[in-house]
C-alpha positions in Angstrom: 141.7 95.3 166.3 138.5 97.4 166.4 138.7 97.7 170.2 142.2 99.0 170.0 141.3 101.4 167.2 138.4 102.6 169.3 140.5 103.2 172.3 143.3 104.9 170.3 140.7 107.2 168.7 139.2 107.9 172.1 142.7 108.9 173.3 143.0 111.2 170.3 139.5 112.7 170.9 140.0 113.2 174.6 143.6 114.4 174.4 142.8 117.0 171.7 139.7 118.2 173.5 141.5 118.5 176.8 144.4 120.4 175.3 142.2 122.8 173.3 139.6 123.5 175.9 141.4 122.8 179.1 145.2 123.2 179.1 145.5 126.1 176.7 142.6 128.1 178.3 144.0 127.3 181.8 147.5 128.5 181.0 146.2 131.9 179.7 144.0 132.4 182.7 146.5 131.2 185.3 149.7 132.8 184.1 150.6 136.3 183.0 150.6 136.7 179.2 154.4 137.1 179.0 154.7 133.7 180.6 151.7 132.0 179.1 152.7 132.8 175.5 156.1 131.2 175.6 154.8 128.2 177.5 152.1 127.5 174.9 154.6 128.0 172.1 156.8 125.3 173.6 153.9 122.9 174.3 152.3 123.0 170.8 155.0 121.0 168.9 154.5 118.2 171.5 150.7 118.5 171.2 150.9 118.2 167.4 153.2 115.1 167.7 150.6 113.5 170.0 147.8 114.2 167.5 149.9 113.0 164.6 150.9 109.8 166.3 147.6 108.9 167.8 145.7 109.6 164.6 148.1 107.6 162.5 148.0 104.6 164.8 144.3 104.8 165.2 143.9 105.2 161.4 146.0 102.2 160.6 144.1 100.1 163.2 140.7 101.3 162.0 141.3 100.3 158.4 140.7 96.7 159.3 137.2 97.3 160.6 136.2 100.5 158.7 138.2 101.9 155.9 136.3 105.2 156.0 137.3 105.7 159.6 140.9 104.8 158.7 140.9 107.4 156.0 139.4 110.1 158.3 142.0 109.4 160.9 144.8 109.5 158.4 143.5 112.8 157.1 143.7 114.1 160.7 147.3 113.0 160.8 148.2 114.5 157.4 146.6 117.9 158.3 148.5 117.8 161.6 151.7 117.7 159.7 150.6 120.9 157.9 149.6 122.5 161.2 152.9 121.7 162.9 155.3 122.4 160.1 153.6 125.3 158.3 150.9 126.9 160.2 152.5 126.9 163.7 155.7 128.6 162.4 153.7 131.1 160.5 151.7 131.9 163.6 154.9 132.3 165.6 156.4 134.6 163.0 153.3 136.8 162.9 153.4 137.1 166.7 157.1 137.9 166.6 156.6 140.5 163.9 153.7 142.2 165.7 151.3 141.4 162.8 148.1 141.2 164.8 145.8 140.8 161.8 147.9 138.0 160.3 148.1 136.3 163.7 144.3 136.4 164.1 143.7 134.9 160.7 146.3 132.1 161.1 145.3 131.4 164.7 141.7 131.2 163.6 142.7 128.7 160.9 144.5 126.7 163.6 141.5 126.7 165.9 139.2 125.7 163.1 141.5 122.8 162.1 141.7 121.6 165.7 137.9 121.8 166.0 137.6 119.9 162.8 139.9 117.2 164.2 137.8 116.9 167.3 134.6 116.6 165.3 136.2 114.1 162.9 137.5 111.9 165.7 134.1 112.0 167.4 132.5 110.9 164.2 135.0 108.0 164.0 134.3 107.1 167.6 130.6 106.8 166.8 131.3 104.7 163.7 133.7 102.3 165.4 131.3 101.9 168.4 128.5 101.0 166.0 126.4 104.0 166.9 126.5 105.3 163.3 
């Protein structure tokens, strides 16, 4: 079970990192803003489902070997529900209403949450691999 939990956590870590630092940045540099914005808006619900699913599966699997890692991964899943169902619609509403300040605040919270997920998943990777 530990091996599968480790691989699933690695998928979460790598997928989240690639999306945050690769895909999203690439889209905004490769496409005009009027195209990039709607594309990212359509992609984020799927990204959050990926994070939610992989974190929940990894968390359930990790509990067997390391309950702390399991709880951390389940916390990632739970906060992803908040990000997808509350934070993302609020960011979209702020964008649509032209509320630049509100957008920056909410987007900053979203970025901080994603970075927290990456750090937490990295921590779990190290724990499950026996390096911590």
